[in-house]
N, CA, C, O and the ligand as a Tripos MOL2 file, in Angstrom:
@<TRIPOS>MOLECULE
protein
  281   279    71     0     0
PROTEIN
NO_CHARGES

@<TRIPOS>ATOM
      1 N         -86.0200  113.2780  356.7760 N.3       1 MET1
      2 CA        -86.5560  112.4040  355.7060 C.3       1 MET1
      3 C         -85.4620  111.6700  354.9890 C.2       1 MET1
      4 O         -84.5030  112.2990  354.5430 O.2       1 MET1
      5 N         -85.5600  110.3680  354.8570 N.am      2 ASN2
      6 CA        -84.5240  109.5730  354.1700 C.3       2 ASN2
      7 C         -85.0060  109.1720  352.7760 C.2       2 ASN2
      8 O         -85.8800  108.3180  352.6300 O.2       2 ASN2
      9 N         -84.4350  109.7900  351.7780 N.am      3 ALA3
     10 CA        -84.8900  109.4840  350.4280 C.3       3 ALA3
     11 C         -84.3330  108.1460  349.9710 C.2       3 ALA3
     12 O         -84.8810  107.5360  349.0540 O.2       3 ALA3
     13 N         -83.2790  107.6870  350.5770 N.am      4 HIS4
     14 CA        -82.6370  106.4450  350.1240 C.3       4 HIS4
     15 C         -82.7140  105.3610  351.1870 C.2       4 HIS4
     16 O         -81.8050  104.5390  351.3020 O.2       4 HIS4
     17 N         -83.8070  105.3540  351.9760 N.am      5 ASP5
     18 CA        -83.8920  104.3530  352.9950 C.3       5 ASP5
     19 C         -84.3280  103.0070  352.3370 C.2       5 ASP5
     20 O         -85.4530  102.8770  351.8570 O.2       5 ASP5
     21 N         -83.4100  102.0240  352.3320 N.am      6 PRO6
     22 CA        -83.7170  100.7470  351.7070 C.3       6 PRO6
     23 C         -84.8330   99.9430  352.3400 C.2       6 PRO6
     24 O         -85.4510   99.0970  351.6930 O.2       6 PRO6
     25 N         -85.0850  100.2080  353.5950 N.am      7 SER7
     26 CA        -86.1230   99.4570  354.3090 C.3       7 SER7
     27 C         -87.5740   99.9720  353.9610 C.2       7 SER7
     28 O         -88.5880   99.3340  354.2420 O.2       7 SER7
     29 N         -87.5660  101.1170  353.3620 N.am      8 GLN8
     30 CA        -88.8770  101.6950  353.0240 C.3       8 GLN8
     31 C         -89.2180  101.2850  351.5630 C.2       8 GLN8
     32 O         -88.3670  101.3610  350.6770 O.2       8 GLN8
     33 N         -90.4470  100.8600  351.3410 N.am      9 PRO9
     34 CA        -90.9020  100.6010  349.9630 C.3       9 PRO9
     35 C         -91.0430  101.9080  349.1570 C.2       9 PRO9
     36 O         -91.2820  102.9900  349.6940 O.2       9 PRO9
     37 N         -90.8830  101.7390  347.8640 N.am     10 HIS10
     38 CA        -90.9340  102.9150  347.0340 C.3      10 HIS10
     39 C         -92.3560  103.5710  347.1890 C.2      10 HIS10
     40 O         -93.3900  102.9310  346.9980 O.2      10 HIS10
     41 N         -92.3310  104.7990  347.5230 N.am     11 PRO11
     42 CA        -93.6150  105.5350  347.6820 C.3      11 PRO11
     43 C         -94.2600  105.6750  346.2370 C.2      11 PRO11
     44 O         -93.5610  105.7800  345.2290 O.2      11 PRO11
     45 N         -95.5660  105.6680  346.2160 N.am     12 ALA12
     46 CA        -96.2520  105.8090  344.9430 C.3      12 ALA12
     47 C         -96.0380  107.2240  344.4590 C.2      12 ALA12
     48 O         -96.4520  108.1890  345.1020 O.2      12 ALA12
     49 N         -95.3690  107.3370  343.2880 N.am     13 ARG13
     50 CA        -95.1860  108.6640  342.7440 C.3      13 ARG13
     51 C         -96.3380  109.0980  341.9580 C.2      13 ARG13
     52 O         -96.9950  108.2910  341.3000 O.2      13 ARG13
     53 N         -96.6110  110.3680  342.0050 N.am     14 PRO14
     54 CA        -97.7520  110.9140  341.2180 C.3      14 PRO14
     55 C         -97.4010  110.9550  339.7430 C.2      14 PRO14
     56 O         -96.2440  111.1430  339.3690 O.2      14 PRO14
     57 N         -98.3950  110.7790  338.9310 N.am     15 CYS15
     58 CA        -98.2360  110.8430  337.4860 C.3      15 CYS15
     59 C         -97.6240  112.1800  337.1260 C.2      15 CYS15
     60 O         -98.1520  113.2160  337.5300 O.2      15 CYS15
     61 N         -96.4760  112.1990  336.3440 N.am     16 PRO16
     62 CA        -95.8490  113.4740  336.0180 C.3      16 PRO16
     63 C         -96.6660  114.3590  335.0710 C.2      16 PRO16
     64 O         -96.3800  115.5400  334.8750 O.2      16 PRO16
     65 N         -97.7000  113.7290  334.4940 N.am     17 VAL17
     66 CA        -98.5110  114.4610  333.5160 C.3      17 VAL17
     67 C         -99.6980  115.1480  334.2340 C.2      17 VAL17
     68 O         -99.9300  116.3420  334.0430 O.2      17 VAL17
     69 N        -100.4350  114.3960  335.0490 N.am     18 CYS18
     70 CA       -101.6540  114.9370  335.6220 C.3      18 CYS18
     71 C        -101.5750  114.9560  337.1910 C.2      18 CYS18
     72 O        -102.3830  115.6290  337.8300 O.2      18 CYS18
     73 N        -100.6400  114.2470  337.7820 N.am     19 GLY19
     74 CA       -100.4530  114.2880  339.2060 C.3      19 GLY19
     75 C        -101.2690  113.2480  339.9250 C.2      19 GLY19
     76 O        -101.2400  113.1940  341.1550 O.2      19 GLY19
     77 N        -101.9810  112.4370  339.2200 N.am     20 LYS20
     78 CA       -102.7290  111.3370  339.8850 C.3      20 LYS20
     79 C        -101.7760  110.2230  340.3010 C.2      20 LYS20
     80 O        -100.6760  110.1330  339.7540 O.2      20 LYS20
     81 N        -102.1680  109.3540  341.2700 N.am     21 PRO21
     82 CA       -101.3210  108.2510  341.6400 C.3      21 PRO21
     83 C        -101.0470  107.3840  340.4310 C.2      21 PRO21
     84 O        -101.9570  107.0730  339.6630 O.2      21 PRO21
     85 N         -99.7870  106.9900  340.2570 N.am     22 ALA22
     86 CA        -99.4350  106.1750  339.0920 C.3      22 ALA22
     87 C         -99.9350  104.7400  339.2370 C.2      22 ALA22
     88 O        -100.0290  104.1890  340.3340 O.2      22 ALA22
     89 N        -100.2450  104.1730  338.0970 N.am     23 ALA23
     90 CA       -100.7220  102.7650  338.0780 C.3      23 ALA23
     91 C         -99.5450  101.8610  337.7980 C.2      23 ALA23
     92 O         -98.6150  102.2620  337.0980 O.2      23 ALA23
     93 N         -99.5600  100.6470  338.3260 N.am     24 HIS24
     94 CA        -98.4730   99.7010  338.1850 C.3      24 HIS24
     95 C         -98.2030   99.3930  336.7180 C.2      24 HIS24
     96 O         -97.0490   99.3520  336.2940 O.2      24 HIS24
     97 N         -99.2640   99.1760  335.9410 N.am     25 ALA25
     98 CA        -99.1500   98.7760  334.5220 C.3      25 ALA25
     99 C         -98.5560   99.8800  333.6810 C.2      25 ALA25
    100 O         -97.9410   99.6130  332.6480 O.2      25 ALA25
    101 N         -98.7280  101.0850  334.0980 N.am     26 THR26
    102 CA        -98.2960  102.2280  333.2080 C.3      26 THR26
    103 C         -97.3530  103.1490  333.9020 C.2      26 THR26
    104 O         -97.2130  104.3140  333.5280 O.2      26 THR26
    105 N         -96.6730  102.6130  334.9610 N.am     27 ARG27
    106 CA        -95.7110  103.4720  335.6980 C.3      27 ARG27
    107 C         -94.7590  104.1560  334.6990 C.2      27 ARG27
    108 O         -94.4340  103.5430  333.6810 O.2      27 ARG27
    109 N         -94.2920  105.4080  334.9430 N.am     28 PRO28
    110 CA        -94.6910  106.1810  336.1490 C.3      28 PRO28
    111 C         -95.9700  106.9390  335.9370 C.2      28 PRO28
    112 O         -96.2610  107.8680  336.6900 O.2      28 PRO28
    113 N         -96.7430  106.5790  334.9430 N.am     29 PHE29
    114 CA        -97.9500  107.3660  334.6220 C.3      29 PHE29
    115 C         -99.1630  106.6320  335.2290 C.2      29 PHE29
    116 O         -99.0840  105.4630  335.6040 O.2      29 PHE29
    117 N        -100.3010  107.3750  335.3090 N.am     30 CYS30
    118 CA       -101.5000  106.8600  335.8980 C.3      30 CYS30
    119 C        -102.2650  106.0560  334.8490 C.2      30 CYS30
    120 O        -103.0840  105.2050  335.1950 O.2      30 CYS30
    121 N        -102.0050  106.3160  333.5940 N.am     31 SER31
    122 CA       -102.7230  105.6360  332.5370 C.3      31 SER31
    123 C        -101.9390  105.6730  331.2460 C.2      31 SER31
    124 O        -100.9770  106.4300  331.1210 O.2      31 SER31
    125 N        -102.3350  104.8790  330.3070 N.am     32 LYS32
    126 CA       -101.6360  104.8290  328.9780 C.3      32 LYS32
    127 C        -101.7420  106.1740  328.3160 C.2      32 LYS32
    128 O        -100.8370  106.6240  327.6140 O.2      32 LYS32
    129 N        -102.9060  106.8260  328.5620 N.am     33 ARG33
    130 CA       -103.1660  108.1210  327.8810 C.3      33 ARG33
    131 C        -102.0850  109.1680  328.3470 C.2      33 ARG33
    132 O        -101.5590  109.9420  327.5470 O.2      33 ARG33
    133 N        -101.8000  109.1440  329.6290 N.am     34 CYS34
    134 CA       -100.7630  110.1220  330.1630 C.3      34 CYS34
    135 C         -99.4140  109.7420  329.6320 C.2      34 CYS34
    136 O         -98.6050  110.6120  329.3060 O.2      34 CYS34
    137 N         -99.1530  108.4620  329.5370 N.am     35 ALA35
    138 CA        -97.8320  108.0380  328.9840 C.3      35 ALA35
    139 C         -97.7400  108.4870  327.5240 C.2      35 ALA35
    140 O         -96.6500  108.8170  327.0580 O.2      35 ALA35
    141 N         -98.8150  108.5080  326.8190 N.am     36 ASP36
    142 CA        -98.8130  108.9790  325.4080 C.3      36 ASP36
    143 C         -98.5670  110.4620  325.3790 C.2      36 ASP36
    144 O         -97.8310  110.9610  324.5270 O.2      36 ASP36
    145 N         -99.2020  111.1980  326.3400 N.am     37 VAL37
    146 CA        -98.9590  112.6800  326.3820 C.3      37 VAL37
    147 C         -97.5170  112.9910  326.6420 C.2      37 VAL37
    148 O         -96.9570  113.9230  326.0650 O.2      37 VAL37
    149 N         -96.8980  112.1960  327.5290 N.am     38 ASP38
    150 CA        -95.4890  112.4500  327.8560 C.3      38 ASP38
    151 C         -94.6140  112.1510  326.6510 C.2      38 ASP38
    152 O         -93.6460  112.8650  326.3890 O.2      38 ASP38
    153 N         -94.9610  111.0640  325.8950 N.am     39 LEU39
    154 CA        -94.1800  110.6900  324.7390 C.3      39 LEU39
    155 C         -94.2420  111.8420  323.6960 C.2      39 LEU39
    156 O         -93.2400  112.1790  323.0660 O.2      39 LEU39
    157 N         -95.4100  112.4100  323.5440 N.am     40 HIS40
    158 CA        -95.5070  113.5070  322.5610 C.3      40 HIS40
    159 C         -94.6740  114.6990  322.9740 C.2      40 HIS40
    160 O         -94.1100  115.4050  322.1390 O.2      40 HIS40
    161 N         -94.6050  114.9140  324.2880 N.am     41 ARG41
    162 CA        -93.7860  115.9680  324.7970 C.3      41 ARG41
    163 C         -92.3090  115.7750  324.4520 C.2      41 ARG41
    164 O         -91.5850  116.7050  324.0960 O.2      41 ARG41
    165 N         -91.9100  114.5040  324.5810 N.am     42 TRP42
    166 CA        -90.5430  114.1630  324.2130 C.3      42 TRP42
    167 C         -90.2220  114.4180  322.7870 C.2      42 TRP42
    168 O         -89.1850  114.9810  322.4350 O.2      42 TRP42
    169 N         -91.1820  113.9690  321.9410 N.am     43 LEU43
    170 CA        -91.0030  114.1230  320.4710 C.3      43 LEU43
    171 C         -90.9900  115.6240  320.1650 C.2      43 LEU43
    172 O         -90.2500  116.0800  319.2930 O.2      43 LEU43
    173 N         -91.7860  116.3590  320.8650 N.am     44 GLY44
    174 CA        -91.8310  117.8020  320.5960 C.3      44 GLY44
    175 C         -90.5360  118.4590  320.9940 C.2      44 GLY44
    176 O         -90.1020  119.4130  320.3490 O.2      44 GLY44
    177 N         -89.8910  117.9520  322.0780 N.am     45 GLY45
    178 CA        -88.6700  118.5260  322.5240 C.3      45 GLY45
    179 C         -87.5330  118.2830  321.5060 C.2      45 GLY45
    180 O         -86.6080  119.0880  321.3940 O.2      45 GLY45
    181 N         -87.6210  117.1550  320.7660 N.am     46 HIS46
    182 CA        -86.5650  116.9250  319.7830 C.3      46 HIS46
    183 C         -86.5530  118.0100  318.7360 C.2      46 HIS46
    184 O         -85.4930  118.3650  318.2200 O.2      46 HIS46
    185 N         -87.7110  118.5400  318.4150 N.am     47 TYR47
    186 CA        -87.7600  119.5280  317.3600 C.3      47 TYR47
    187 C         -87.0530  120.8030  317.7890 C.2      47 TYR47
    188 O         -86.6510  121.6160  316.9570 O.2      47 TYR47
    189 N         -86.9070  120.9660  319.0970 N.am     48 ARG48
    190 CA        -86.3060  122.2360  319.5660 C.3      48 ARG48
    191 C         -84.7630  122.2030  319.4990 C.2      48 ARG48
    192 O         -84.1050  123.2400  319.5640 O.2      48 ARG48
    193 N         -84.2170  121.0020  319.3680 N.am     49 VAL49
    194 CA        -82.7460  120.8600  319.3840 C.3      49 VAL49
    195 C         -82.0800  121.6330  318.2290 C.2      49 VAL49
    196 O         -81.1100  122.3550  318.4590 O.2      49 VAL49
    197 N         -82.5910  121.4900  316.9840 N.am     50 PRO50
    198 CA        -81.9730  122.1970  315.8770 C.3      50 PRO50
    199 C         -82.0090  123.7010  316.0730 C.2      50 PRO50
    200 O         -81.0860  124.3930  315.6450 O.2      50 PRO50
    201 N         -83.0460  124.2270  316.7070 N.am     51 VAL51
    202 CA        -83.1930  125.6480  316.9290 C.3      51 VAL51
    203 C         -82.0530  126.1370  317.8330 C.2      51 VAL51
    204 O         -81.4970  127.2090  317.5930 O.2      51 VAL51
    205 N         -81.7020  125.3670  318.8630 N.am     52 VAL52
    206 CA        -80.5980  125.7200  319.7740 C.3      52 VAL52
    207 C         -79.2940  125.7640  319.0230 C.2      52 VAL52
    208 O         -78.4770  126.6620  319.2290 O.2      52 VAL52
    209 N         -79.0930  124.7800  318.1370 N.am     53 GLU53
    210 CA        -77.8960  124.7110  317.3560 C.3      53 GLU53
    211 C         -77.7580  125.9150  316.4390 C.2      53 GLU53
    212 O         -76.6580  126.4350  316.2520 O.2      53 GLU53
    213 N         -78.8720  126.3600  315.8690 N.am     54 GLU54
    214 CA        -78.8700  127.5160  315.0010 C.3      54 GLU54
    215 C         -78.3890  128.7570  315.8040 C.2      54 GLU54
    216 O         -77.7050  129.6330  315.2750 O.2      54 GLU54
    217 N         -78.7640  128.7910  317.0660 N.am     55 ASP55
    218 CA        -78.3480  129.9560  317.9180 C.3      55 ASP55
    219 C         -76.8170  129.9630  317.9330 C.2      55 ASP55
    220 O         -76.2190  131.0350  317.8410 O.2      55 ASP55
    221 N         -76.1870  128.8400  318.0420 N.am     56 GLY56
    222 CA        -74.7360  128.7740  318.1520 C.3      56 GLY56
    223 C         -74.1250  129.3550  316.8130 C.2      56 GLY56
    224 O         -73.1200  130.0660  316.8320 O.2      56 GLY56
    225 N         -74.7690  129.0210  315.6840 N.am     57 GLY57
    226 CA        -74.3470  129.4930  314.4250 C.3      57 GLY57
    227 C         -74.3620  131.0480  314.3600 C.2      57 GLY57
    228 O         -73.4540  131.6900  313.8330 O.2      57 GLY57
    229 N         -75.4200  131.5830  314.9150 N.am     58 LEU58
    230 CA        -75.5630  133.0460  314.9160 C.3      58 LEU58
    231 C         -74.3980  133.6730  315.7540 C.2      58 LEU58
    232 O         -73.9000  134.7510  315.4290 O.2      58 LEU58
    233 N         -74.0080  133.0030  316.7780 N.am     59 ASP59
    234 CA        -72.9190  133.4340  317.6270 C.3      59 ASP59
    235 C         -71.6200  133.5800  316.7730 C.2      59 ASP59
    236 O         -70.8660  134.5450  316.8960 O.2      59 ASP59
    237 N         -71.4240  132.6070  315.9430 N.am     60 ASP60
    238 CA        -70.2210  132.6510  315.0910 C.3      60 ASP60
    239 C         -70.2280  133.8540  314.1850 C.2      60 ASP60
    240 O         -69.2050  134.5030  313.9640 O.2      60 ASP60
    241 N         -71.4460  134.1470  313.6460 N.am     61 THR61
    242 CA        -71.5760  135.2640  312.6850 C.3      61 THR61
    243 C         -71.2440  136.5440  313.4490 C.2      61 THR61
    244 O         -70.5550  137.4180  312.9240 O.2      61 THR61
    245 N         -71.7310  136.6590  314.6820 N.am     62 ALA62
    246 CA        -71.5170  137.8570  315.4620 C.3      62 ALA62
    247 C         -70.0280  138.0770  315.6770 C.2      62 ALA62
    248 O         -69.5190  139.1950  315.5910 O.2      62 ALA62
    249 N         -69.3400  136.9530  315.9650 N.am     63 ARG63
    250 CA        -67.9370  137.0350  316.2070 C.3      63 ARG63
    251 C         -67.1840  137.5470  314.9210 C.2      63 ARG63
    252 O         -66.2210  138.3090  315.0090 O.2      63 ARG63
    253 N         -67.6520  137.1090  313.7820 N.am     64 ASP64
    254 CA        -67.0400  137.5110  312.5560 C.3      64 ASP64
    255 C         -67.2230  139.0420  312.3700 C.2      64 ASP64
    256 O         -66.3290  139.7360  311.8830 O.2      64 ASP64
    257 N         -68.3820  139.5250  312.7640 N.am     65 ASP65
    258 CA        -68.6640  140.9490  312.6290 C.3      65 ASP65
    259 C         -67.7210  141.7280  313.5860 C.2      65 ASP65
    260 O         -67.2240  142.7900  313.2120 O.2      65 ASP65
    261 N         -67.4850  141.2460  314.7350 N.am     66 SER66
    262 CA        -66.6450  141.9390  315.7070 C.3      66 SER66
    263 C         -65.2410  142.0280  315.1820 C.2      66 SER66
    264 O         -64.5890  143.0590  315.3440 O.2      66 SER66
    265 N         -64.7450  140.9550  314.5450 N.am     67 ALA67
    266 CA        -63.3890  140.9720  313.9950 C.3      67 ALA67
    267 C         -63.2620  142.0240  312.9390 C.2      67 ALA67
    268 O         -62.2310  142.6890  312.8330 O.2      67 ALA67
    269 N         -64.3030  142.1830  312.1540 N.am     68 ARG68
    270 CA        -64.2650  143.1570  311.1090 C.3      68 ARG68
    271 C         -64.1680  144.6180  311.6940 C.2      68 ARG68
    272 O         -63.4460  145.4780  311.1890 O.2      68 ARG68
    273 N         -64.9370  144.8160  312.7700 N.am     69 ASP69
    274 CA        -64.9430  146.0870  313.4390 C.3      69 ASP69
    275 C         -63.5670  146.4750  313.9900 C.2      69 ASP69
    276 O         -63.1820  147.6430  314.0490 O.2      69 ASP69
    277 N         -62.8290  145.3810  314.4010 N.am     70 ASP70
    278 CA        -61.5050  145.6830  314.9440 C.3      70 ASP70
    279 C         -60.5990  146.0340  313.8520 C.2      70 ASP70
    280 O         -59.4270  146.3250  314.0920 O.2      70 ASP70
    281 ZN       -101.8870  110.9000  334.5330 Zn       71 ZN71
@<TRIPOS>BOND
     1     1     2 1
     2     2     3 1
     3     3     4 2
     4     3     5 am
     5     5     6 1
     6     6     7 1
     7     7     8 2
     8     7     9 am
     9     9    10 1
    10    10    11 1
    11    11    12 2
    12    11    13 am
    13    13    14 1
    14    14    15 1
    15    15    16 2
    16    15    17 am
    17    17    18 1
    18    18    19 1
    19    19    20 2
    20    19    21 am
    21    21    22 1
    22    22    23 1
    23    23    24 2
    24    23    25 am
    25    25    26 1
    26    26    27 1
    27    27    28 2
    28    27    29 am
    29    29    30 1
    30    30    31 1
    31    31    32 2
    32    31    33 am
    33    33    34 1
    34    34    35 1
    35    35    36 2
    36    35    37 am
    37    37    38 1
    38    38    39 1
    39    39    40 2
    40    39    41 am
    41    41    42 1
    42    42    43 1
    43    43    44 2
    44    43    45 am
    45    45    46 1
    46    46    47 1
    47    47    48 2
    48    47    49 am
    49    49    50 1
    50    50    51 1
    51    51    52 2
    52    51    53 am
    53    53    54 1
    54    54    55 1
    55    55    56 2
    56    55    57 am
    57    57    58 1
    58    58    59 1
    59    59    60 2
    60    59    61 am
    61    61    62 1
    62    62    63 1
    63    63    64 2
    64    63    65 am
    65    65    66 1
    66    66    67 1
    67    67    68 2
    68    67    69 am
    69    69    70 1
    70    70    71 1
    71    71    72 2
    72    71    73 am
    73    73    74 1
    74    74    75 1
    75    75    76 2
    76    75    77 am
    77    77    78 1
    78    78    79 1
    79    79    80 2
    80    79    81 am
    81    81    82 1
    82    82    83 1
    83    83    84 2
    84    83    85 am
    85    85    86 1
    86    86    87 1
    87    87    88 2
    88    87    89 am
    89    89    90 1
    90    90    91 1
    91    91    92 2
    92    91    93 am
    93    93    94 1
    94    94    95 1
    95    95    96 2
    96    95    97 am
    97    97    98 1
    98    98    99 1
    99    99   100 2
   100    99   101 am
   101   101   102 1
   102   102   103 1
   103   103   104 2
   104   103   105 am
   105   105   106 1
   106   106   107 1
   107   107   108 2
   108   107   109 am
   109   109   110 1
   110   110   111 1
   111   111   112 2
   112   111   113 am
   113   113   114 1
   114   114   115 1
   115   115   116 2
   116   115   117 am
   117   117   118 1
   118   118   119 1
   119   119   120 2
   120   119   121 am
   121   121   122 1
   122   122   123 1
   123   123   124 2
   124   123   125 am
   125   125   126 1
   126   126   127 1
   127   127   128 2
   128   127   129 am
   129   129   130 1
   130   130   131 1
   131   131   132 2
   132   131   133 am
   133   133   134 1
   134   134   135 1
   135   135   136 2
   136   135   137 am
   137   137   138 1
   138   138   139 1
   139   139   140 2
   140   139   141 am
   141   141   142 1
   142   142   143 1
   143   143   144 2
   144   143   145 am
   145   145   146 1
   146   146   147 1
   147   147   148 2
   148   147   149 am
   149   149   150 1
   150   150   151 1
   151   151   152 2
   152   151   153 am
   153   153   154 1
   154   154   155 1
   155   155   156 2
   156   155   157 am
   157   157   158 1
   158   158   159 1
   159   159   160 2
   160   159   161 am
   161   161   162 1
   162   162   163 1
   163   163   164 2
   164   163   165 am
   165   165   166 1
   166   166   167 1
   167   167   168 2
   168   167   169 am
   169   169   170 1
   170   170   171 1
   171   171   172 2
   172   171   173 am
   173   173   174 1
   174   174   175 1
   175   175   176 2
   176   175   177 am
   177   177   178 1
   178   178   179 1
   179   179   180 2
   180   179   181 am
   181   181   182 1
   182   182   183 1
   183   183   184 2
   184   183   185 am
   185   185   186 1
   186   186   187 1
   187   187   188 2
   188   187   189 am
   189   189   190 1
   190   190   191 1
   191   191   192 2
   192   191   193 am
   193   193   194 1
   194   194   195 1
   195   195   196 2
   196   195   197 am
   197   197   198 1
   198   198   199 1
   199   199   200 2
   200   199   201 am
   201   201   202 1
   202   202   203 1
   203   203   204 2
   204   203   205 am
   205   205   206 1
   206   206   207 1
   207   207   208 2
   208   207   209 am
   209   209   210 1
   210   210   211 1
   211   211   212 2
   212   211   213 am
   213   213   214 1
   214   214   215 1
   215   215   216 2
   216   215   217 am
   217   217   218 1
   218   218   219 1
   219   219   220 2
   220   219   221 am
   221   221   222 1
   222   222   223 1
   223   223   224 2
   224   223   225 am
   225   225   226 1
   226   226   227 1
   227   227   228 2
   228   227   229 am
   229   229   230 1
   230   230   231 1
   231   231   232 2
   232   231   233 am
   233   233   234 1
   234   234   235 1
   235   235   236 2
   236   235   237 am
   237   237   238 1
   238   238   239 1
   239   239   240 2
   240   239   241 am
   241   241   242 1
   242   242   243 1
   243   243   244 2
   244   243   245 am
   245   245   246 1
   246   246   247 1
   247   247   248 2
   248   247   249 am
   249   249   250 1
   250   250   251 1
   251   251   252 2
   252   251   253 am
   253   253   254 1
   254   254   255 1
   255   255   256 2
   256   255   257 am
   257   257   258 1
   258   258   259 1
   259   259   260 2
   260   259   261 am
   261   261   262 1
   262   262   263 1
   263   263   264 2
   264   263   265 am
   265   265   266 1
   266   266   267 1
   267   267   268 2
   268   267   269 am
   269   269   270 1
   270   270   271 1
   271   271   272 2
   272   271   273 am
   273   273   274 1
   274   274   275 1
   275   275   276 2
   276   275   277 am
   277   277   278 1
   278   278   279 1
   279   279   280 2
@<TRIPOS>SUBSTRUCTURE
     1 MET1         2 RESIDUE 1 A MET
     2 ASN2         6 RESIDUE 1 A ASN
     3 ALA3        10 RESIDUE 1 A ALA
     4 HIS4        14 RESIDUE 1 A HIS
     5 ASP5        18 RESIDUE 1 A ASP
     6 PRO6        22 RESIDUE 1 A PRO
     7 SER7        26 RESIDUE 1 A SER
     8 GLN8        30 RESIDUE 1 A GLN
     9 PRO9        34 RESIDUE 1 A PRO
    10 HIS10       38 RESIDUE 1 A HIS
    11 PRO11       42 RESIDUE 1 A PRO
    12 ALA12       46 RESIDUE 1 A ALA
    13 ARG13       50 RESIDUE 1 A ARG
    14 PRO14       54 RESIDUE 1 A PRO
    15 CYS15       58 RESIDUE 1 A CYS
    16 PRO16       62 RESIDUE 1 A PRO
    17 VAL17       66 RESIDUE 1 A VAL
    18 CYS18       70 RESIDUE 1 A CYS
    19 GLY19       74 RESIDUE 1 A GLY
    20 LYS20       78 RESIDUE 1 A LYS
    21 PRO21       82 RESIDUE 1 A PRO
    22 ALA22       86 RESIDUE 1 A ALA
    23 ALA23       90 RESIDUE 1 A ALA
    24 HIS24       94 RESIDUE 1 A HIS
    25 ALA25       98 RESIDUE 1 A ALA
    26 THR26      102 RESIDUE 1 A THR
    27 ARG27      106 RESIDUE 1 A ARG
    28 PRO28      110 RESIDUE 1 A PRO
    29 PHE29      114 RESIDUE 1 A PHE
    30 CYS30      118 RESIDUE 1 A CYS
    31 SER31      122 RESIDUE 1 A SER
    32 LYS32      126 RESIDUE 1 A LYS
    33 ARG33      130 RESIDUE 1 A ARG
    34 CYS34      134 RESIDUE 1 A CYS
    35 ALA35      138 RESIDUE 1 A ALA
    36 ASP36      142 RESIDUE 1 A ASP
    37 VAL37      146 RESIDUE 1 A VAL
    38 ASP38      150 RESIDUE 1 A ASP
    39 LEU39      154 RESIDUE 1 A LEU
    40 HIS40      158 RESIDUE 1 A HIS
    41 ARG41      162 RESIDUE 1 A ARG
    42 TRP42      166 RESIDUE 1 A TRP
    43 LEU43      170 RESIDUE 1 A LEU
    44 GLY44      174 RESIDUE 1 A GLY
    45 GLY45      178 RESIDUE 1 A GLY
    46 HIS46      182 RESIDUE 1 A HIS
    47 TYR47      186 RESIDUE 1 A TYR
    48 ARG48      190 RESIDUE 1 A ARG
    49 VAL49      194 RESIDUE 1 A VAL
    50 PRO50      198 RESIDUE 1 A PRO
    51 VAL51      202 RESIDUE 1 A VAL
    52 VAL52      206 RESIDUE 1 A VAL
    53 GLU53      210 RESIDUE 1 A GLU
    54 GLU54      214 RESIDUE 1 A GLU
    55 ASP55      218 RESIDUE 1 A ASP
    56 GLY56      222 RESIDUE 1 A GLY
    57 GLY57      226 RESIDUE 1 A GLY
    58 LEU58      230 RESIDUE 1 A LEU
    59 ASP59      234 RESIDUE 1 A ASP
    60 ASP60      238 RESIDUE 1 A ASP
    61 THR61      242 RESIDUE 1 A THR
    62 ALA62      246 RESIDUE 1 A ALA
    63 ARG63      250 RESIDUE 1 A ARG
    64 ASP64      254 RESIDUE 1 A ASP
    65 ASP65      258 RESIDUE 1 A ASP
    66 SER66      262 RESIDUE 1 A SER
    67 ALA67      266 RESIDUE 1 A ALA
    68 ARG68      270 RESIDUE 1 A ARG
    69 ASP69      274 RESIDUE 1 A ASP
    70 ASP70      278 RESIDUE 1 A ASP
    71 ZN71       281 GROUP 0 **** ****
C-alpha cells in the first residue's frame, strides 16, 4: 500500500468523531455537529495542561524532601 502515491486521489477519511464518511463542507468531519464535538474536546484538553504542570511542581517538592533525608 502506498500512502503517499501522488497519482491516487485522497481517500475519503472517516469522521474522527463518529466514523462516518466526512463531508466536503465540514472536512474532516461528517457534519458541523461533529466538528463542534471535536472543538469541545480540544477546549477540554486545554484544561488538563495546568494539571500536568502541577505534577512537575510536586516532583520538585519530593526532591527537596530527599535532600533533607540525606
Ligand atoms: Zn461525524
